[in-house]
Each structure stands twice: as structure tokens, then as C-alpha cells.
C-alpha positions as YAML, in Angstrom:
chain: A
units: angstrom
residues:
- id: 1
  name: MET
  ca: [-20.85, 23.91, -76.56]
- id: 2
  name: ARG
  ca: [-22.98, 21.84, -74.18]
- id: 3
  name: ILE
  ca: [-22.21, 18.18, -73.72]
- id: 4
  name: SER
  ca: [-23.97, 15.96, -71.23]
- id: 5
  name: VAL
  ca: [-23.00, 12.32, -70.92]
- id: 6
  name: LYS
  ca: [-25.62, 9.72, -70.10]
- id: 7
  name: TYR
  ca: [-23.84, 6.37, -70.26]
- id: 8
  name: ASN
  ca: [-25.30, 3.50, -68.34]
- id: 9
  name: TRP
  ca: [-24.48, -0.18, -68.59]
- id: 10
  name: VAL
  ca: [-27.28, -1.61, -66.48]
- id: 11
  name: PRO
  ca: [-29.09, -4.58, -68.01]
- id: 12
  name: ILE
  ca: [-31.96, -4.05, -70.43]
- id: 13
  name: MET
  ca: [-33.78, -7.12, -69.15]
- id: 14
  name: ILE
  ca: [-34.86, -8.18, -65.71]
- id: 15
  name: ILE
  ca: [-35.25, -11.79, -64.63]
- id: 16
  name: LEU
  ca: [-38.59, -12.48, -63.01]
- id: 17
  name: MET
  ca: [-39.20, -15.14, -60.39]
- id: 18
  name: ALA
  ca: [-35.54, -16.23, -60.24]
- id: 19
  name: ALA
  ca: [-35.12, -18.71, -57.42]
- id: 20
  name: CYS
  ca: [-32.63, -18.86, -54.58]
- id: 21
  name: ASN
  ca: [-32.03, -21.89, -52.39]
- id: 22
  name: THR
  ca: [-35.22, -23.68, -53.39]
- id: 23
  name: GLU
  ca: [-35.67, -27.22, -54.56]
- id: 24
  name: ASN
  ca: [-37.46, -28.67, -57.58]
- id: 25
  name: GLY
  ca: [-36.58, -32.22, -58.53]
- id: 26
  name: SER
  ca: [-32.91, -33.14, -58.17]
- id: 27
  name: GLY
  ca: [-30.81, -30.57, -56.31]
- id: 28
  name: ILE
  ca: [-31.01, -27.10, -54.84]
- id: 29
  name: TYR
  ca: [-31.46, -23.94, -56.93]
- id: 30
  name: ASN
  ca: [-28.81, -21.37, -56.02]
- id: 31
  name: SER
  ca: [-28.53, -17.76, -57.16]
- id: 32
  name: ILE
  ca: [-25.28, -15.78, -57.33]
- id: 33
  name: GLN
  ca: [-24.54, -12.22, -58.39]
- id: 34
  name: GLY
  ca: [-21.38, -10.30, -59.17]
- id: 35
  name: PHE
  ca: [-19.60, -7.80, -61.38]
- id: 36
  name: THR
  ca: [-17.79, -8.39, -64.66]
- id: 37
  name: GLN
  ca: [-16.98, -6.49, -67.87]
- id: 38
  name: GLY
  ca: [-18.21, -3.19, -66.44]
- id: 39
  name: THR
  ca: [-21.65, -4.59, -65.65]
- id: 40
  name: THR
  ca: [-23.39, -7.12, -63.40]
- id: 41
  name: TYR
  ca: [-24.16, -10.80, -63.70]
- id: 42
  name: ASN
  ca: [-26.97, -12.87, -62.21]
- id: 43
  name: ILE
  ca: [-26.90, -16.66, -62.39]
- id: 44
  name: THR
  ca: [-29.43, -19.15, -61.07]
- id: 45
  name: TYR
  ca: [-28.64, -22.84, -61.35]
- id: 46
  name: GLN
  ca: [-29.66, -26.22, -59.99]
- id: 47
  name: HIS
  ca: [-26.62, -28.27, -59.10]
- id: 48
  name: PRO
  ca: [-26.94, -31.95, -58.15]
- id: 49
  name: THR
  ca: [-24.48, -31.63, -55.24]
- id: 50
  name: GLU
  ca: [-25.38, -28.05, -54.17]
- id: 51
  name: ASP
  ca: [-21.87, -26.73, -54.89]
- id: 52
  name: GLU
  ca: [-21.10, -23.02, -54.45]
- id: 53
  name: LEU
  ca: [-19.78, -21.97, -57.85]
- id: 54
  name: GLN
  ca: [-19.17, -18.22, -57.56]
- id: 55
  name: GLY
  ca: [-15.40, -18.52, -57.18]
- id: 56
  name: GLN
  ca: [-15.07, -20.76, -60.23]
- id: 57
  name: ILE
  ca: [-17.32, -18.54, -62.34]
- id: 58
  name: ASP
  ca: [-15.45, -15.37, -61.34]
- id: 59
  name: SER
  ca: [-12.19, -17.05, -62.34]
- id: 60
  name: LEU
  ca: [-13.67, -18.12, -65.67]
- id: 61
  name: LEU
  ca: [-14.85, -14.58, -66.41]
- id: 62
  name: LYS
  ca: [-11.40, -13.18, -65.60]
- id: 63
  name: LEU
  ca: [-9.90, -15.65, -68.07]
- id: 64
  name: PHE
  ca: [-12.48, -14.48, -70.60]
- id: 65
  name: ASP
  ca: [-11.43, -10.84, -70.08]
- id: 66
  name: SER
  ca: [-7.78, -11.78, -70.60]
- id: 67
  name: SER
  ca: [-8.75, -12.84, -74.11]
- id: 68
  name: LEU
  ca: [-11.46, -10.47, -75.35]
- id: 69
  name: SER
  ca: [-11.66, -7.33, -73.19]
- id: 70
  name: THR
  ca: [-10.53, -4.14, -74.94]
- id: 71
  name: TYR
  ca: [-10.43, -2.51, -71.50]
- id: 72
  name: GLU
  ca: [-7.81, -4.99, -70.25]
- id: 73
  name: PRO
  ca: [-4.44, -3.68, -71.52]
- id: 74
  name: THR
  ca: [-2.79, -7.10, -71.38]
- id: 75
  name: SER
  ca: [-5.59, -9.03, -73.10]
- id: 76
  name: ILE
  ca: [-5.11, -10.82, -76.39]
- id: 77
  name: ILE
  ca: [-7.35, -8.39, -78.28]
- id: 78
  name: SER
  ca: [-5.53, -5.39, -76.78]
- id: 79
  name: GLY
  ca: [-2.21, -6.87, -77.91]
- id: 80
  name: ILE
  ca: [-3.60, -7.28, -81.42]
- id: 81
  name: ASN
  ca: [-4.88, -3.70, -81.45]
- id: 82
  name: GLN
  ca: [-1.49, -2.48, -80.24]
- id: 83
  name: ASN
  ca: [0.22, -4.47, -83.02]
- id: 84
  name: LEU
  ca: [2.43, -6.24, -80.50]
- id: 85
  name: PRO
  ca: [4.63, -8.96, -82.00]
- id: 86
  name: ASP
  ca: [3.98, -12.66, -81.38]
- id: 87
  name: VAL
  ca: [0.42, -12.35, -80.08]
- id: 88
  name: HIS
  ca: [-1.20, -15.77, -80.22]
- id: 89
  name: THR
  ca: [-4.97, -16.15, -79.96]
- id: 90
  name: ASP
  ca: [-6.82, -18.65, -77.78]
- id: 91
  name: SER
  ca: [-9.92, -20.70, -78.52]
- id: 92
  name: MET
  ca: [-12.27, -18.06, -77.09]
- id: 93
  name: PHE
  ca: [-10.89, -15.32, -79.33]
- id: 94
  name: ARG
  ca: [-11.00, -17.56, -82.40]
- id: 95
  name: THR
  ca: [-14.61, -18.56, -81.71]
- id: 96
  name: VAL
  ca: [-15.71, -14.92, -81.51]
- id: 97
  name: PHE
  ca: [-13.66, -13.92, -84.56]
- id: 98
  name: ARG
  ca: [-15.11, -16.68, -86.75]
- id: 99
  name: GLU
  ca: [-18.69, -15.98, -85.66]
- id: 100
  name: SER
  ca: [-18.11, -12.27, -86.27]
- id: 101
  name: ALA
  ca: [-16.88, -12.98, -89.78]
- id: 102
  name: ARG
  ca: [-19.92, -15.19, -90.45]
- id: 103
  name: VAL
  ca: [-22.39, -12.56, -89.21]
- id: 104
  name: TYR
  ca: [-20.54, -9.84, -91.16]
- id: 105
  name: GLN
  ca: [-21.10, -11.76, -94.39]
- id: 106
  name: LEU
  ca: [-24.67, -12.72, -93.51]
- id: 107
  name: THR
  ca: [-25.69, -9.14, -92.68]
- id: 108
  name: GLY
  ca: [-23.91, -7.47, -95.58]
- id: 109
  name: GLY
  ca: [-21.52, -5.72, -93.22]
- id: 110
  name: ALA
  ca: [-24.13, -4.40, -90.77]
- id: 111
  name: PHE
  ca: [-22.18, -6.19, -88.03]
- id: 112
  name: ASP
  ca: [-18.47, -5.37, -88.15]
- id: 113
  name: ILE
  ca: [-15.91, -5.82, -85.36]
- id: 114
  name: THR
  ca: [-13.36, -3.71, -87.29]
- id: 115
  name: LEU
  ca: [-15.46, -0.62, -86.55]
- id: 116
  name: GLY
  ca: [-13.18, 0.02, -83.55]
- id: 117
  name: PRO
  ca: [-11.56, 3.28, -84.77]
- id: 118
  name: VAL
  ca: [-14.97, 4.84, -85.50]
- id: 119
  name: ILE
  ca: [-16.49, 3.65, -82.21]
- id: 120
  name: ASN
  ca: [-13.55, 5.16, -80.33]
- id: 121
  name: ALA
  ca: [-13.83, 8.47, -82.16]
- id: 122
  name: TRP
  ca: [-17.50, 8.83, -81.23]
- id: 123
  name: GLY
  ca: [-16.66, 8.14, -77.58]
- id: 124
  name: PHE
  ca: [-18.10, 4.65, -77.14]
- id: 125
  name: GLY
  ca: [-14.81, 2.77, -76.91]
- id: 126
  name: ALA
  ca: [-11.35, 3.26, -75.50]
- id: 127
  name: GLY
  ca: [-9.71, 6.69, -75.24]
- id: 128
  name: GLU
  ca: [-11.06, 10.22, -75.41]
- id: 129
  name: ARG
  ca: [-14.07, 11.21, -77.47]
- id: 130
  name: LEU
  ca: [-13.02, 13.24, -80.52]
- id: 131
  name: GLU
  ca: [-14.57, 16.15, -82.42]
- id: 132
  name: VAL
  ca: [-15.93, 14.08, -85.27]
- id: 133
  name: ASP
  ca: [-16.54, 15.57, -88.70]
- id: 134
  name: SER
  ca: [-17.06, 14.14, -92.18]
- id: 135
  name: ALA
  ca: [-13.35, 14.28, -93.02]
- id: 136
  name: MET
  ca: [-12.48, 12.27, -89.92]
- id: 137
  name: VAL
  ca: [-15.19, 9.69, -90.63]
- id: 138
  name: ASP
  ca: [-13.98, 9.26, -94.22]
- id: 139
  name: SER
  ca: [-10.42, 8.85, -92.97]
- id: 140
  name: LEU
  ca: [-11.36, 6.22, -90.38]
- id: 141
  name: LEU
  ca: [-13.62, 4.20, -92.67]
- id: 142
  name: GLN
  ca: [-10.63, 3.21, -94.79]
- id: 143
  name: TYR
  ca: [-9.61, 0.95, -91.90]
- id: 144
  name: VAL
  ca: [-13.05, -0.67, -91.53]
- id: 145
  name: GLY
  ca: [-14.10, -3.98, -93.08]
- id: 146
  name: MET
  ca: [-13.57, -7.66, -92.25]
- id: 147
  name: GLY
  ca: [-11.63, -8.03, -95.48]
- id: 148
  name: LYS
  ca: [-8.81, -6.10, -93.79]
- id: 149
  name: VAL
  ca: [-8.18, -8.64, -91.03]
- id: 150
  name: PHE
  ca: [-7.49, -12.37, -91.20]
- id: 151
  name: LEU
  ca: [-7.10, -15.33, -88.89]
- id: 152
  name: LYS
  ca: [-4.21, -17.58, -89.88]
- id: 153
  name: GLY
  ca: [-3.75, -20.45, -87.47]
- id: 154
  name: ASP
  ca: [-3.67, -18.80, -84.06]
- id: 155
  name: ARG
  ca: [-2.41, -15.45, -85.39]
- id: 156
  name: VAL
  ca: [-4.33, -12.37, -86.55]
- id: 157
  name: LEU
  ca: [-3.04, -10.62, -89.64]
- id: 158
  name: LYS
  ca: [-4.04, -7.09, -90.69]
- id: 159
  name: SER
  ca: [-3.82, -5.36, -94.03]
- id: 160
  name: ASP
  ca: [-3.10, -2.12, -92.15]
- id: 161
  name: PRO
  ca: [-1.84, -1.55, -88.58]
- id: 162
  name: HIS
  ca: [-4.57, 1.08, -88.04]
- id: 163
  name: VAL
  ca: [-7.26, -1.64, -88.07]
- id: 164
  name: LEU
  ca: [-8.72, -1.94, -84.57]
- id: 165
  name: LEU
  ca: [-11.03, -4.69, -83.32]
- id: 166
  name: ASN
  ca: [-13.95, -4.10, -80.97]
- id: 167
  name: VAL
  ca: [-15.95, -7.20, -80.06]
- id: 168
  name: ASN
  ca: [-18.13, -5.64, -77.37]
- id: 169
  name: ALA
  ca: [-21.27, -6.26, -79.45]
- id: 170
  name: ILE
  ca: [-20.73, -10.02, -79.38]
- id: 171
  name: ALA
  ca: [-18.34, -10.80, -76.52]
- id: 172
  name: GLN
  ca: [-20.85, -10.35, -73.70]
- id: 173
  name: GLY
  ca: [-23.20, -12.80, -75.35]
- id: 174
  name: TYR
  ca: [-20.34, -15.25, -75.77]
- id: 175
  name: ALA
  ca: [-19.42, -14.82, -72.09]
- id: 176
  name: VAL
  ca: [-22.95, -16.02, -71.30]
- id: 177
  name: ASP
  ca: [-22.37, -19.06, -73.51]
- id: 178
  name: VAL
  ca: [-19.00, -19.80, -71.87]
- id: 179
  name: VAL
  ca: [-20.51, -19.76, -68.38]
- id: 180
  name: SER
  ca: [-23.46, -21.86, -69.58]
- id: 181
  name: PHE
  ca: [-21.14, -24.47, -71.11]
- id: 182
  name: TYR
  ca: [-19.27, -24.61, -67.80]
- id: 183
  name: LEU
  ca: [-22.48, -25.20, -65.84]
- id: 184
  name: GLU
  ca: [-23.51, -27.97, -68.21]
- id: 185
  name: LYS
  ca: [-20.08, -29.58, -67.85]
- id: 186
  name: LEU
  ca: [-20.69, -29.66, -64.09]
- id: 187
  name: GLY
  ca: [-24.01, -31.42, -64.61]
- id: 188
  name: CYS
  ca: [-26.42, -28.46, -64.30]
- id: 189
  name: ARG
  ca: [-29.54, -29.12, -66.34]
- id: 190
  name: ASN
  ca: [-31.63, -26.16, -65.14]
- id: 191
  name: TYR
  ca: [-30.08, -22.71, -65.18]
- id: 192
  name: MET
  ca: [-30.37, -19.07, -66.19]
- id: 193
  name: VAL
  ca: [-27.20, -17.07, -66.93]
- id: 194
  name: GLU
  ca: [-27.46, -13.29, -67.37]
- id: 195
  name: ILE
  ca: [-24.54, -10.93, -67.98]
- id: 196
  name: GLY
  ca: [-25.32, -7.28, -68.67]
- id: 197
  name: GLY
  ca: [-28.78, -8.15, -69.96]
- id: 198
  name: GLU
  ca: [-27.72, -10.99, -72.27]
- id: 199
  name: ILE
  ca: [-29.32, -14.28, -71.20]
- id: 200
  name: ARG
  ca: [-29.18, -18.01, -71.77]
- id: 201
  name: THR
  ca: [-31.55, -20.51, -70.20]
- id: 202
  name: ARG
  ca: [-31.86, -24.26, -69.95]
- id: 203
  name: GLY
  ca: [-34.59, -26.38, -68.45]
- id: 204
  name: MET
  ca: [-37.04, -24.88, -65.96]
- id: 205
  name: ASN
  ca: [-37.01, -22.52, -62.99]
- id: 206
  name: SER
  ca: [-37.56, -23.71, -59.42]
- id: 207
  name: ARG
  ca: [-41.33, -23.66, -59.89]
- id: 208
  name: GLY
  ca: [-41.13, -26.01, -62.84]
- id: 209
  name: ASN
  ca: [-42.03, -23.26, -65.31]
- id: 210
  name: PHE
  ca: [-40.23, -21.56, -68.20]
- id: 211
  name: TRP
  ca: [-37.86, -18.78, -67.20]
- id: 212
  name: ARG
  ca: [-39.65, -15.41, -67.33]
- id: 213
  name: ILE
  ca: [-37.62, -12.52, -68.74]
- id: 214
  name: GLY
  ca: [-38.90, -8.95, -68.71]
- id: 215
  name: VAL
  ca: [-37.87, -6.62, -71.54]
- id: 216
  name: ASP
  ca: [-37.78, -2.96, -70.58]
- id: 217
  name: ARG
  ca: [-39.73, -0.22, -72.30]
- id: 218
  name: PRO
  ca: [-37.21, 1.85, -74.28]
- id: 219
  name: GLU
  ca: [-37.83, 5.19, -72.60]
- id: 220
  name: PHE
  ca: [-34.86, 7.55, -72.67]
- id: 221
  name: GLY
  ca: [-33.90, 7.94, -69.05]
- id: 222
  name: ASN
  ca: [-35.32, 4.53, -68.08]
- id: 223
  name: MET
  ca: [-32.18, 3.41, -66.27]
- id: 224
  name: ILE
  ca: [-33.65, 0.99, -63.73]
- id: 225
  name: PRO
  ca: [-34.24, -2.54, -65.08]
- id: 226
  name: GLY
  ca: [-37.75, -3.75, -64.41]
- id: 227
  name: GLU
  ca: [-39.20, -0.36, -63.56]
- id: 228
  name: GLN
  ca: [-41.02, 0.03, -66.89]
- id: 229
  name: LEU
  ca: [-41.53, -3.32, -68.61]
- id: 230
  name: GLN
  ca: [-42.73, -3.59, -72.20]
- id: 231
  name: VAL
  ca: [-43.19, -7.36, -72.39]
- id: 232
  name: ILE
  ca: [-42.40, -10.64, -70.64]
- id: 233
  name: ILE
  ca: [-40.89, -13.48, -72.65]
- id: 234
  name: ASN
  ca: [-41.10, -17.07, -71.42]
- id: 235
  name: MET
  ca: [-37.83, -18.83, -72.25]
- id: 236
  name: HIS
  ca: [-36.82, -22.47, -72.41]
- id: 237
  name: ASN
  ca: [-33.50, -23.76, -73.80]
- id: 238
  name: ARG
  ca: [-32.82, -20.52, -75.68]
- id: 239
  name: SER
  ca: [-30.70, -17.39, -75.54]
- id: 240
  name: LEU
  ca: [-31.80, -13.77, -75.63]
- id: 241
  name: ALA
  ca: [-30.02, -10.46, -76.28]
- id: 242
  name: THR
  ca: [-31.33, -6.93, -76.59]
- id: 243
  name: SER
  ca: [-29.80, -3.88, -78.23]
- id: 244
  name: GLY
  ca: [-31.19, -0.37, -77.78]
- id: 245
  name: ASN
  ca: [-30.06, 3.24, -77.82]
- id: 246
  name: TYR
  ca: [-31.91, 4.59, -74.81]
- id: 247
  name: ARG
  ca: [-29.22, 3.84, -72.19]
- id: 248
  name: LYS
  ca: [-25.95, 4.37, -74.07]
- id: 249
  name: PHE
  ca: [-25.92, 7.86, -75.50]
- id: 250
  name: TYR
  ca: [-24.78, 11.40, -74.88]
- id: 251
  name: GLU
  ca: [-26.01, 14.79, -75.95]
- id: 252
  name: LYS
  ca: [-23.94, 17.34, -77.84]
- id: 253
  name: ASP
  ca: [-25.31, 20.75, -78.77]
- id: 254
  name: GLY
  ca: [-28.82, 19.45, -78.18]
- id: 255
  name: VAL
  ca: [-28.34, 16.41, -80.45]
- id: 256
  name: ARG
  ca: [-28.55, 12.89, -79.04]
- id: 257
  name: ILE
  ca: [-25.56, 10.75, -80.09]
- id: 258
  name: THR
  ca: [-26.36, 7.05, -79.74]
- id: 259
  name: HIS
  ca: [-23.95, 4.12, -79.58]
- id: 260
  name: THR
  ca: [-25.32, 2.24, -82.63]
- id: 261
  name: ILE
  ca: [-22.86, 3.17, -85.39]
- id: 262
  name: ASP
  ca: [-23.74, 2.27, -88.98]
- id: 263
  name: PRO
  ca: [-20.63, 0.63, -90.52]
- id: 264
  name: ALA
  ca: [-21.76, 1.81, -93.97]
- id: 265
  name: THR
  ca: [-21.65, 5.51, -93.04]
- id: 266
  name: GLY
  ca: [-19.55, 5.76, -89.88]
- id: 267
  name: TYR
  ca: [-22.30, 7.80, -88.20]
- id: 268
  name: PRO
  ca: [-24.77, 6.94, -85.42]
- id: 269
  name: LYS
  ca: [-27.74, 5.20, -86.98]
- id: 270
  name: GLU
  ca: [-30.94, 7.21, -87.30]
- id: 271
  name: SER
  ca: [-33.85, 4.79, -87.26]
- id: 272
  name: LYS
  ca: [-37.34, 4.37, -85.89]
- id: 273
  name: LEU
  ca: [-36.09, 1.20, -84.18]
- id: 274
  name: LEU
  ca: [-35.74, 1.79, -80.43]
- id: 275
  name: SER
  ca: [-35.03, -1.71, -79.18]
- id: 276
  name: VAL
  ca: [-34.30, -5.09, -80.75]
- id: 277
  name: THR
  ca: [-34.57, -8.34, -78.80]
- id: 278
  name: ILE
  ca: [-33.30, -11.49, -80.52]
- id: 279
  name: LEU
  ca: [-33.78, -15.11, -79.43]
- id: 280
  name: SER
  ca: [-31.58, -17.88, -80.80]
- id: 281
  name: ASP
  ca: [-29.79, -21.00, -79.62]
- id: 282
  name: GLU
  ca: [-26.47, -19.33, -78.76]
- id: 283
  name: CYS
  ca: [-26.24, -16.03, -76.94]
- id: 284
  name: MET
  ca: [-23.28, -14.70, -78.94]
- id: 285
  name: THR
  ca: [-25.35, -15.09, -82.11]
- id: 286
  name: ALA
  ca: [-28.32, -13.32, -80.52]
- id: 287
  name: ASP
  ca: [-26.00, -10.54, -79.34]
- id: 288
  name: ALA
  ca: [-24.47, -9.99, -82.80]
- id: 289
  name: TYR
  ca: [-27.84, -10.17, -84.59]
- id: 290
  name: ALA
  ca: [-29.40, -7.62, -82.22]
- id: 291
  name: THR
  ca: [-26.59, -5.14, -82.95]
- id: 292
  name: ALA
  ca: [-26.80, -5.77, -86.70]
- id: 293
  name: CYS
  ca: [-30.58, -5.25, -86.70]
- id: 294
  name: MET
  ca: [-30.23, -1.89, -84.96]
- id: 295
  name: ALA
  ca: [-27.71, -0.85, -87.63]
- id: 296
  name: MET
  ca: [-29.96, -2.08, -90.46]
- id: 297
  name: GLY
  ca: [-33.10, -0.19, -89.48]
- id: 298
  name: PHE
  ca: [-36.61, -1.56, -89.17]
- id: 299
  name: GLU
  ca: [-37.47, -2.83, -92.66]
- id: 300
  name: LYS
  ca: [-34.15, -4.53, -93.40]
- id: 301
  name: ALA
  ca: [-34.00, -5.99, -89.89]
- id: 302
  name: GLN
  ca: [-37.49, -7.42, -90.19]
- id: 303
  name: SER
  ca: [-36.65, -9.08, -93.50]
- id: 304
  name: PHE
  ca: [-33.38, -10.40, -92.07]
- id: 305
  name: VAL
  ca: [-35.05, -12.06, -89.07]
- id: 306
  name: GLU
  ca: [-37.78, -13.62, -91.18]
- id: 307
  name: ASN
  ca: [-35.13, -15.35, -93.27]
- id: 308
  name: GLN
  ca: [-33.13, -16.81, -90.38]
- id: 309
  name: LYS
  ca: [-33.98, -20.32, -89.26]
- id: 310
  name: GLY
  ca: [-34.28, -20.77, -85.50]
- id: 311
  name: VAL
  ca: [-34.28, -17.02, -84.80]
- id: 312
  name: ASP
  ca: [-37.09, -14.98, -83.24]
- id: 313
  name: ALA
  ca: [-37.28, -11.25, -82.60]
- id: 314
  name: TYR
  ca: [-39.24, -8.59, -80.73]
- id: 315
  name: PHE
  ca: [-38.87, -5.04, -82.10]
- id: 316
  name: ILE
  ca: [-40.01, -1.85, -80.41]
- id: 317
  name: TYR
  ca: [-40.15, 1.16, -82.71]
- id: 318
  name: GLY
  ca: [-41.66, 4.62, -82.95]
- id: 319
  name: ASP
  ca: [-44.19, 5.68, -85.55]
- id: 320
  name: GLU
  ca: [-44.65, 9.08, -87.19]
- id: 321
  name: LEU
  ca: [-46.51, 10.35, -84.11]
- id: 322
  name: ALA
  ca: [-43.75, 9.12, -81.75]
- id: 323
  name: ALA
  ca: [-46.05, 6.41, -80.37]
- id: 324
  name: TYR
  ca: [-44.59, 3.02, -79.46]
- id: 325
  name: LYS
  ca: [-45.26, 0.14, -81.83]
- id: 326
  name: VAL
  ca: [-44.13, -3.47, -81.67]
- id: 327
  name: TRP
  ca: [-43.41, -6.20, -84.17]
- id: 328
  name: TYR
  ca: [-42.48, -9.75, -83.32]
- id: 329
  name: SER
  ca: [-41.85, -12.90, -85.28]
- id: 330
  name: GLU
  ca: [-44.57, -15.52, -85.55]
- id: 331
  name: GLY
  ca: [-42.60, -18.11, -83.58]
- id: 332
  name: LEU
  ca: [-42.44, -15.82, -80.55]
- id: 333
  name: LYS
  ca: [-46.19, -15.24, -80.27]
- id: 334
  name: LYS
  ca: [-46.97, -18.06, -77.85]
- id: 335
  name: TYR
  ca: [-44.11, -17.15, -75.51]
- id: 336
  name: ILE
  ca: [-44.92, -13.49, -74.77]
- id: 337
  name: ASP
  ca: [-46.99, -12.12, -71.88]
- id: 338
  name: SER
  ca: [-48.05, -8.68, -70.79]
- id: 339
  name: PRO
  ca: [-46.10, -7.28, -67.83]
...
């Protein structure tokens, strides 16, 4: 048996023309970088008093992890998954839970944070990867479904203790929102927040233009953001998230196992979709929609996006001859450039 692991959590997007210590209008543009949630963050902001904010932002992200990180053993979500008594949720957890429940209903279950046991079994969550077969998948799927978990006040109730939550497909986008809200509270009116490839922008960059975000070409093995760009999207007062299978996968017996798990089947999704980029007002919504679209497949995802107000999308998919094709929503047309 030959197994090669090719996990990589580098961002799928690259920020172009991000400014550092330059001035445009009121205040200096500063850029800071760091590590969080197993990935990197890049933040550019214009602050009216030129404050250095890295320490405050790092503290905020640690607080975020203490609520929603499944890799933090003492976090709220870890306590819920361990069925510890008297675990009380905070506002961040409740926000993510409620949005997850809304997207679950809206997508017909294509987005499901109770998929935790299946994600773990396939090796994309906590613990050791298992030898998955149809019997195991059938056994685990009995614990999957948002109807098996409830939020009552500040407590989470489960219909079965085997239900496990995994919010990784929405939490990173929400972390972007949390940092963005913090910057706005401090008076920042021009900023770009990127965490692990999920992005939120407001206002303009230091040159007085829209923020320019490059979306990578979904080549398997394309691990360096910005090396092979597919498209550039000009962003203004919007959020963006991308989901794709070309950086989170492993090979087993010559078969590529990707991280997009279809909640309906419990198996990695086979689809001609290679990459889904979603734009919306809030980044956690874009994050969840991008994951759901990958699980839906091309046709259903296209129909879904076309029926969502205030949502745009850029799909990259392969045709019968393995050539790259693209589809994007009408509202996005005027904001895209060639790399």
C-alpha cells in the first residue's frame, strides 16, 4: 500500500499591491503579518493615529481559537466534542453555529458542521486517518446532520454523544470578520484582512484604487501563492473566500483523496469543479458558500449562486478533455482582470 501525503495550508489567493507605511488621505497604511490557525495572516490597514496593532490582533485571534479551534484541546468546541459537562458557549461560537445552521438549510445539507466524524476518519481533522470502507461510512453518517445538535441559550445539546462539530470550513472566514470588525471599531476605514486565503476589504488601497486579489490557477502541486495566477479580482467593501482540492489532498494506492467530503455520501466529492471563489458581504458566509458549492458540484453550485442576492462567484472547472474552463456570475464581470 502506497500512501503519500500532500497537505498544504498556504493561502489560495495572493494580495497584489498591498501597501506598507505609505500615506493616502488621512493616516498611514501599515502592513502586518503573522501566524494563526495553522496558517498565515496578512493585514493592511490605514489607522488615523498610526497605531501598531499586531499585539492586539494576535490576542484577539488567540481568543478566537479558545472558542472555535478543534485543535485547541481547551477550546469551547473541543469541550463540546468531548461531551464535557457545563460547557457554555460564547458569542463567537453562537454566531458561527447559527450561520452554519442557516447555510445548512439553504444548501440542502451541502454545508454541514456535524460532518466531524467523517472528516476525521478520512484524515482531514483531528486524530489518525482510518482505513475507511463503506461499512464505516454508513456507521458514521448516522451521527451527521444539523438536526442532531441544538443551541439552547448558551448551551449545545446533542441527540447523540458521538456527534462531533467541525467548523473549519466557516471559522477562518469568521476570523477575518472578527478582525475586520475590530479594525472598524478603532476607526480604520481602509483595510484588507487576509487569513489563510480568506479576505475582507473596505475602502481603497494606498494608491486610491480597489484592492487587487489574485486567485491561483488550480494546478495540483501549485503550492506557492501567486506563482500561477488564474485571475485578478478588484475588491471594494466585500469579502472573498476560495475552496479547492488541489492543495489539501493525499494519495492512496494511486487514488487522490481530496478534502471536500460530500455530506450526502460521506465520500470525497468527485466533480469537475476545481476551485470555487465566492464574494459576499461577510467572509464567514463566503467561506461556507465556497465549501458548499464544492460539495454540490458544478451545475447545482451554479444554480445556487444565481439565486443568492448579493453573492458573486468565479468557478474554475475541467471539461471532458481536462482543459480549464471558467464560469463567473454576471455581477463579477466588471471586477475581473487578467493576471
